[in-house]
NUDO-295698 format. One record per residue: x negated, y negated, z of N, C-alpha, C in turn. Coordinates in pm, 1 decimal, m for minus. Atoms other than C-alpha are relative to their C-alpha. Layout:
! residues N
      n.c1      n.c2      n.c3     ca.c1     ca.c2     ca.c3      c.c1      c.c2      c.c3
         X         Y         Z         X         Y         Z         X         Y         Z
...
END
This chain:
! residues 68
      n.c1      n.c2      n.c3     ca.c1     ca.c2     ca.c3      c.c1      c.c2      c.c3
      94.0      70.8     m83.7    2000.1    2189.1   m1899.0       9.8      56.1     141.6
       1.3     m57.6    m133.5    1895.0    2335.6   m1564.8       5.8    m110.9     104.0
      m6.0     102.4    m105.6    1976.5    2148.0   m1246.0    m136.5     m19.5      64.2
     125.4      31.0     m68.3    1690.6    1977.8   m1070.1      13.2      45.2     144.3
      m3.6     m46.8    m138.3    1611.8    2146.2    m742.9    m125.2     m47.2      71.9
     118.8      39.3     m75.6    1372.7    2064.3    m465.2    m108.3     103.2     m21.9
     112.4     m87.6      30.4    1030.8    2209.4    m526.4     m39.3      81.1     121.9
      49.8     m82.6    m109.5     915.8    2501.1    m318.4    m151.2      14.4     m10.2
     144.7      m4.2      18.1     559.9    2453.2    m443.9     m64.5     m85.4     109.0
      54.5      73.4    m114.4     380.4    2358.9    m121.4    m115.9     m90.3     m38.7
     112.5      85.6      39.2      74.1    2220.0    m301.5      50.1    m132.5     m55.2
     m57.2     123.8      51.4     292.5    1966.4    m480.3      45.7     m87.5     116.4
     m46.1      75.4    m116.4     451.2    1864.6    m150.9    m117.1     m53.3      80.8
     117.4      45.5     m73.7     112.0    1846.4      20.6     m66.4    m115.7     m71.9
      60.6     108.5      76.3     m28.1    1631.7    m259.9      84.1    m126.1      11.2
     m88.3     115.5     m13.4     275.7    1404.8    m241.3     m14.7     m62.0     137.6
      16.4      50.6    m136.3     240.1    1377.4     135.6    m133.6     m71.6      15.1
     132.1      62.7      m7.8    m131.5    1301.1     104.1      m0.5    m133.6     m72.8
      m7.1     124.0      76.9     m62.2    1039.3    m162.6      73.0    m107.8      80.0
     m77.5      96.9     m77.3     202.8     873.2      53.9     m76.0     m47.6     123.0
      79.0      38.7    m116.7     m21.7     878.0     360.0    m111.8     m95.4     m39.5
     107.9      87.3      46.3    m308.8     724.3     162.8      55.0    m136.2     m40.6
     m61.4     126.1      41.3     m79.5     461.2      10.7      40.5     m82.7     121.5
     m39.8      69.9    m121.7      56.1     375.8     355.1    m121.4     m60.1      70.2
     121.5      49.9     m64.4    m295.1     342.1     499.1     m57.8    m118.6     m76.9
      49.4     111.1      81.4    m401.2     119.8     207.7      84.1    m125.1      21.7
     m88.9     113.6     m21.2     m96.2    m101.1     258.6     m23.9     m61.4     138.0
      26.1      51.6    m134.8    m162.8    m129.5     632.5    m132.1     m75.9       5.8
     129.5      69.9       3.5    m526.7    m223.4     568.2      13.9    m134.6     m70.4
     m19.4     124.8      73.3    m417.7    m484.8     315.5      74.7    m102.0      86.2
     m72.2      90.2     m90.0    m167.2    m631.4     562.7     m94.1     m55.2     106.2
      94.4      44.1    m103.0    m437.5    m643.5     830.1     m96.1    m105.1     m54.5
      93.4      96.4      60.0    m674.9    m823.9     594.0      67.0    m134.5     m22.2
     m73.1     125.2      21.9    m410.1   m1081.3     502.8      23.2     m71.1     133.0
     m25.4      60.2    m130.9    m320.8   m1136.3     867.7    m127.1     m59.9      59.2
     126.6      49.7     m53.5    m684.4   m1174.5     968.9     m44.5    m125.3     m74.8
      47.0     111.1      82.3    m763.6   m1407.6     681.9      80.9    m127.4      22.6
     m86.4     117.4      m7.8    m462.7   m1638.0     718.9      60.7     m23.8     138.3
     m57.0      15.2    m133.2    m361.4   m1581.1    1082.2     151.4      15.0       3.7
    m144.9     m16.7       9.5     m10.4   m1475.5     981.9      47.0     118.6      83.2
     m60.8    m108.9     m77.0     221.9   m1255.1    1189.2      56.7     106.6     m94.2
     m65.6    m105.9      77.7     376.4    m925.9    1074.4     127.3     m52.8     m65.3
    m127.1      50.2      52.7     712.6   m1097.4    1036.3     m21.4     m94.3    m117.7
      24.8      93.2     109.8     565.2   m1370.7     819.1     m46.5      74.3    m125.3
      50.4     m75.4     115.3     375.2   m1128.7     595.0     113.8      77.5     m65.2
    m112.2     m76.5      54.6     687.4    m914.7     556.3     103.7     m88.5     m68.4
     m96.3      91.2      62.9     886.9   m1223.9     455.0     m49.1     m53.6    m134.5
      57.9      48.5     125.4     653.2   m1302.4     164.2      55.1      83.2    m116.2
     m48.1     m77.0     115.9     792.5   m1206.6    m178.2    m104.5     102.3     m45.9
      87.0    m110.7      41.0     650.8    m879.7    m311.3    m104.4     m44.9    m101.9
      94.1      42.6     104.4     493.3   m1046.3    m615.4    m113.9     m82.9      59.8
     104.0      80.4     m65.8     306.8   m1290.4    m390.7     m93.8      88.1      81.8
      84.6     m94.0     m73.6     183.8   m1006.2    m167.7     m98.2      68.6     m94.0
      87.3     m66.6      96.6      46.6    m829.8    m474.6    m109.8     m94.8     m46.5
     101.5      99.7      35.9    m130.7   m1152.4    m574.9    m106.7      m9.9     109.2
      94.6       9.0    m112.2    m287.5   m1174.6    m229.0     m86.8     124.4       9.6
      76.9    m124.8      m2.8    m390.3    m806.8    m233.5    m106.6      m1.1    m109.1
      94.7       4.1     112.2    m553.8    m855.0    m574.3    m112.6     m98.4      26.7
     100.3     101.8     m30.7    m732.5   m1171.2    m464.4    m101.3      52.5     101.1
      89.3     m52.4    m103.2    m875.4   m1005.5    m154.5     m86.3     112.4     m56.1
      76.7    m110.6      59.3    m980.3    m694.9    m350.6    m109.9     m53.3     m91.3
     101.7      58.9      88.9   m1160.4    m908.5    m612.4    m112.9     m62.0      81.0
     102.8      63.7     m82.7   m1340.8   m1106.4    m344.0     m87.6     103.8      69.5
      78.7    m106.2     m63.2   m1447.3    m785.8    m167.3     m94.9      64.6    m100.4
      86.8     m58.1     103.6   m1584.9    m646.0    m494.8    m116.5     m92.9     m29.9
     106.0      96.4      27.5   m1782.9    m965.2    m553.5    m103.8      m2.5     112.1
      91.7      m1.0    m113.9   m1933.1    m939.3    m204.3     m93.2     120.2      m2.5
      81.5    m122.8       2.7   m2066.5    m588.1    m275.3    m117.0     m10.5     m92.6
END
């Protein structure tokens, strides 16, 4: 079995970086929507259990789709 080494394939790294940047932007937008909707602070949103955050993200996404 060959050892796993860091990839020198720049396209893979660029795609990973792009994916992470997009995921981060999506998460920030979702946080902003939750804060705007409920008037919660960053600290409060960050204290919410992950499963509850996912429920809120899903709820907001469904409502936005229905509005379109």
